[in-house]
C-alpha positions in Angstrom: 0.1 0.0 0.0 2.9 2.3 0.9 4.8 1.5 -2.4 1.4 2.4 -4.3 1.0 5.7 -2.7 4.8 6.4 -3.2 4.3 5.4 -7.0 1.4 7.9 -7.5 3.2 10.7 -5.8 6.2 10.4 -8.2 3.8 10.1 -11.2 2.0 13.2 -10.3 5.3 15.3 -9.7 6.6 14.2 -13.1 3.2 15.0 -14.8 3.2 18.4 -13.3 6.8 18.9 -14.4 5.8 18.0 -18.0 2.8 20.2 -17.9 5.1 23.2 -16.8 7.5 22.4 -19.7 4.7 21.8 -22.3 3.0 25.2 -21.4 5.8 27.4 -20.2 4.7 30.0 -22.7 1.5 30.7 -20.6 3.5 31.7 -17.6 2.6 35.4 -18.3 -1.1 34.6 -19.0 -2.4 33.0 -16.0 -5.5 35.4 -15.6 -8.5 33.6 -17.5 -11.7 35.8 -18.5 -15.0 34.0 -18.9 -17.6 35.8 -20.7 -21.3 35.0 -20.3 -24.3 36.4 -22.1 -26.6 38.7 -20.0 -30.3 37.8 -19.4 -32.2 37.3 -22.7 -35.3 38.6 -21.0 -35.6 41.3 -18.3 -38.8 42.8 -17.0 -39.1 46.1 -15.1 -41.6 48.6 -13.8 -41.2 52.3 -14.4 -42.5 53.1 -10.6 -42.8 50.8 -7.7 -46.3 52.3 -6.7 -49.5 53.7 -8.5 -51.9 55.6 -6.6 -55.6 55.7 -7.4 -59.0 55.7 -5.9 -62.2 53.6 -5.8 -64.1 53.9 -9.1 -61.1 55.1 -10.9 -58.7 53.7 -13.3 -55.0 52.8 -12.9 -52.2 51.7 -15.3 -49.9 49.3 -13.6 -46.6 49.7 -15.5 -44.6 46.7 -16.9 -42.3 46.5 -19.6 -40.0 43.7 -21.0 -36.9 43.6 -23.2 -36.0 40.7 -25.2 -32.6 39.8 -26.7 -32.6 41.8 -30.1 -31.1 38.6 -31.7 -34.0 36.5 -30.6 -36.5 35.4 -33.2 -40.2 36.8 -32.5 -42.2 34.5 -30.2 -45.9 34.2 -31.2 -46.2 32.2 -27.8 -44.8 34.8 -25.6 -47.0 34.8 -22.5 -47.9 37.7 -20.2 -49.3 37.0 -16.9 -50.6 39.1 -14.1 -51.2 38.1 -10.4 -52.2 39.7 -7.4 -50.0 38.9 -4.3 -51.4 37.9 -1.0 -50.2 38.1 2.8 -49.6 34.4 2.3 -46.8 34.7 -0.3 -47.3 31.1 -1.2 -50.6 32.0 -2.8 -51.4 34.4 -5.7 -54.6 35.5 -7.3 -54.9 35.1 -11.1 -55.7 38.6 -12.7 -55.0 38.4 -16.2 -53.2 36.1 -18.7 -52.3 37.0 -22.5 -50.8 34.5 -25.0 -50.7 35.8 -28.5 -54.3 36.8 -29.5 -55.6 34.9 -26.5 -56.6 37.0 -23.5 -58.3 36.1 -20.2 -59.2 37.8 -17.1 -60.2 36.1 -13.8 -62.6 36.4 -10.8 -63.4 40.0 -9.6 -61.1 41.3 -12.3 -63.2 39.7 -15.2 -64.1 42.4 -17.8 -62.1 45.1 -15.8 -58.4 44.6 -16.8 -56.7 44.7 -20.3 -53.1 45.4 -21.4 -52.2 48.8 -22.4 -50.0 47.6 -25.2 -48.5 51.0 -26.1 -45.6 49.3 -27.8 -44.7 45.7 -28.8 -42.6 45.3 -25.3 -45.4 47.0 -23.2 -47.2 44.5 -20.7 -48.7 47.3 -18.7 -52.1 46.3 -17.0 -54.8 48.8 -17.1 -57.4 48.3 -14.3 -60.9 50.1 -14.6 -63.7 50.7 -12.0 -61.4 50.2 -9.2 -62.8 48.5 -6.2 -61.5 48.5 -2.4 -60.4 44.9 -2.9 -58.0 45.8 -5.8 -55.6 47.3 -3.3 -52.3 45.7 -2.9 -49.2 44.2 -4.7 -49.3 42.9 -8.3 -46.7 40.7 -10.1 -46.1 41.1 -13.9 -44.6 37.9 -15.2 -43.3 37.4 -18.8 -42.5 34.0 -20.1 -40.5 33.7 -23.4 -39.7 30.1 -24.2 -37.3 29.0 -21.5 -36.8 32.6 -20.5 -38.8 33.9 -17.4 -38.8 37.2 -15.4 -40.9 39.0 -13.1 -41.5 42.6 -11.4 -43.8 43.8 -8.8 -45.9 47.2 -8.5 -48.1 48.2 -5.9 -51.7 49.9 -6.1 -52.4 52.1 -3.4 -55.7 53.9 -2.9 -56.7 57.2 -1.5 -58.8 56.9 1.5 -59.0 56.5 5.2 -58.5 53.9 8.1 -61.0 54.1 10.9 -61.3 51.9 13.9 -64.7 50.0 14.3 -66.4 47.9 16.8 -70.1 46.6 16.7 -73.1 47.3 19.1 -71.8 44.3 21.1 -69.0 46.2 22.4 -65.2 46.3 22.1 -63.2 43.0 21.4 -66.1 41.1 20.1 -65.0 40.1 16.8 -63.0 37.2 15.4 -61.3 37.7 12.1 -64.3 36.5 9.7 -66.6 38.8 11.9 -64.1 41.7 11.4 -64.1 41.2 7.7 -67.9 41.2 7.7 -68.1 44.3 9.9 -65.9 46.3 7.5 -67.8 45.1 4.5 -71.1 45.9 6.1 -69.7 49.5 6.7 -68.5 50.0 2.9 -65.0 49.3 3.8 -62.3 46.5 3.8 -60.0 45.3 6.6 -57.0 47.6 6.5 -53.4 46.4 5.7 -50.5 47.2 8.0 -49.1 49.8 5.5 -52.6 51.6 5.6 -52.6 51.6 9.4 -49.1 52.9 9.4 -49.8 55.8 7.0 -52.8 56.6 9.1 -50.6 56.8 12.1 -48.0 58.9 10.5 -51.2 61.2 9.6 -52.0 61.3 13.4 -54.3 58.4 14.2 -54.2 57.3 17.8 -56.2 54.6 19.0 -55.9 52.6 22.3 -57.7 49.5 21.2 -56.1 46.7 19.4 -57.7 45.7 16.1 -57.4 43.0 13.3 -55.5 43.8 10.1 -55.8 42.0 6.8 -52.8 40.0 7.5 -54.3 38.4 10.4 -52.1 40.4 13.0 -53.5 42.5 15.8 -52.1 46.0 16.2 -52.9 49.6 17.3 -51.6 53.1 16.8 -50.2 55.4 19.4 -49.0 59.0 18.9 -49.5 60.1 22.4 -47.9 57.5 24.6 -49.8 56.9 28.1 -50.1 54.3 30.8 -53.1 52.3 29.5 -51.7 52.2 26.0 -48.5 50.4 26.2 -46.8 52.7 28.9 -46.1 56.4 29.5 -42.5 56.2 28.8 -42.6 54.3 25.5 -42.1 55.8 22.2 -44.9 56.5 19.6 -45.6 53.9 17.1 -47.8 51.1 16.0 -48.1 48.6 18.8 -48.1 44.8 17.5 -49.7 41.8 19.2 -48.2 39.8 16.3 -50.5 37.1 14.4 -53.4 35.8 16.4 -55.9 33.0 16.1 -58.6 34.1 13.5 -61.3 32.0 14.8 -61.0 32.1 18.6 -59.4 35.4 19.5 -61.5 38.6 19.4 -60.6 42.3 19.0 -61.8 45.3 17.1 -61.0 45.9 13.6 -59.3 48.7 11.6 -61.2 49.3 8.5 -60.2 51.1 5.2 -62.4 52.9 2.8 -62.1 55.1 -0.2 -64.0 57.6 -2.5 -67.4 56.8 -3.5 -69.8 57.6 -6.3 -72.8 59.0 -4.7 -74.0 61.8 -2.3 -73.7 61.7 1.4 -76.0 64.1 3.3 -77.7 64.7 6.5 -81.4 64.6 5.9 -83.4 67.7 6.8 -86.4 66.5 8.7 -88.9 68.4 10.7 -88.7 66.1 13.8 -86.1 63.6 15.6 -86.3 60.0 14.7 -86.3 56.7 16.0 -84.0 54.1 14.2 -86.7 52.5 12.2 -88.0 56.0 11.2 -84.6 57.0 10.1 -84.2 54.3 7.8 -87.7 54.9 6.2 -87.0 58.6 5.9 -83.9 58.0 3.9 -85.6 55.5 1.7 -88.6 57.9 1.2 -86.0 60.4 -0.2 -84.8 57.9 -2.6 -81.7 56.9 -0.7 -80.4 54.6 2.0 -79.5 55.3 5.5 -75.6 55.9 5.5 -73.0 53.5 6.5 -70.0 54.3 8.9 -67.5 54.2 6.3 -69.3 56.6 4.0 -69.3 59.1 6.7 -65.6 58.6 7.3 -64.8 59.0 3.6 -67.2 62.3 3.3 -65.3 63.8 6.2 -61.7 62.8 5.2 -61.7 63.2 1.4 -64.6 65.9 1.1 -64.3 67.9 4.3 -67.8 67.1 5.2 -68.9 69.0 8.3 -72.3 68.7 10.3 -72.7 69.4 14.0 -75.9 67.2 14.1 -75.7 63.7 15.7 -77.5 61.3 13.2 -78.3 57.6 12.9 -76.2 55.4 10.6 -76.9 52.0 9.4 -75.2 50.0 12.0 -77.3 51.6 14.8 -74.5 53.9 16.0 -75.0 57.6 16.2 -72.2 59.9 15.0 -71.4 63.2 13.3 -68.5 64.6 11.3 -66.6 67.7 12.3 -63.6 69.0 9.8 -63.9 72.6 11.4 -63.4 72.3 15.3 -65.5 74.7 17.1 -67.2 75.3 20.4 -69.8 72.8 21.2 -68.5 70.8 18.0 -65.5 68.8 18.8 -63.6 71.9 19.9 -60.1 70.4 20.2 -59.8 68.4 16.9 -61.3 67.6 13.4 -62.9 64.2 14.0 -65.9 61.9 13.4 -67.7 62.1 16.7 -69.2 58.9 18.3 -72.2 59.2 20.5 -72.6 55.4 21.1 -75.2 52.8 20.2 -78.4 54.2 21.8 -81.8 52.3 22.1 -83.1 52.3 18.6 -86.6 53.4 20.0 -85.1 56.7 21.3 -86.6 59.7 19.3 -83.4 61.7 19.9 -81.5 62.1 16.5 -81.5 62.9 13.0 -80.2 60.7 10.1 -77.4 60.6 7.6 -78.4 59.2 4.3 -76.4 58.1 1.1 -77.6 58.2 -2.6 -75.8 56.2 -5.0 -75.1 57.6 -8.5 -76.1 54.2 -9.9 
């Protein structure tokens, strides 16, 4: 065994010597450069975020660049999907393969490619809904080549905290989704809550967000809200059990196509009378989200407490004054009174449709 190892060692040294002799002219050329072709397909977006509003239109930018030496590919595929908080799942939005095009689900009939040039894969979304908010992935597949880019669709709107007549901390996650939907809203995302916090939202009750986490925004630290000596921020309870645990919820709403107004009526109304009065005026009793949208986006101001669809009584103040939210602009909440009390007016909403 020892003899065999010695033989191999001598043999390798001999071959090394022979190699140096045979290729001695390479002594000054020991740096070797390897050249590789760049990507034959690249996809990019002109901007990372597009801002629109409910009822509006938006173009999500996406362009692709192919290797100029590549032959035209009639089977080039463009696919748009919507990302979710679960990054393993994506929602199909639109697919184009040559002349064949298809839109999916809630996007059916509302999306198409801009096709401003032969390498333009930008997606146009019309009649934007609250649920369209989020991140979208543009994917281009060219034979064996594949590349993607992501763009966000943001909506102008407002985040508002919500709890039902039952009181605080009574909503599991499915209940929270329904509660926001019933008030013409959706469950807010963390980004939306964070932006609202930066805009001054301060709320000391934890609420669900769309990713299943529970958080709350604090601009003025105090003892009951995480501690007096803590820094301002969005307090985070982390991901919670969507079925078993109960909290409030943060909802998000945006512009609407209709008219929000306080109904002038000769007398105060019970809740049922309020519902009937709006219907008699060709409208419906307004929802909480519609009041917040009117207040935030249109500057609606009215110092009269009125019924809303959920049985709560509220009034919007955009110009603080004596006896009308003197310290801040806000939607004032008077609670969930007995629906038989004849003490309030009513806010109505009349859709353009």
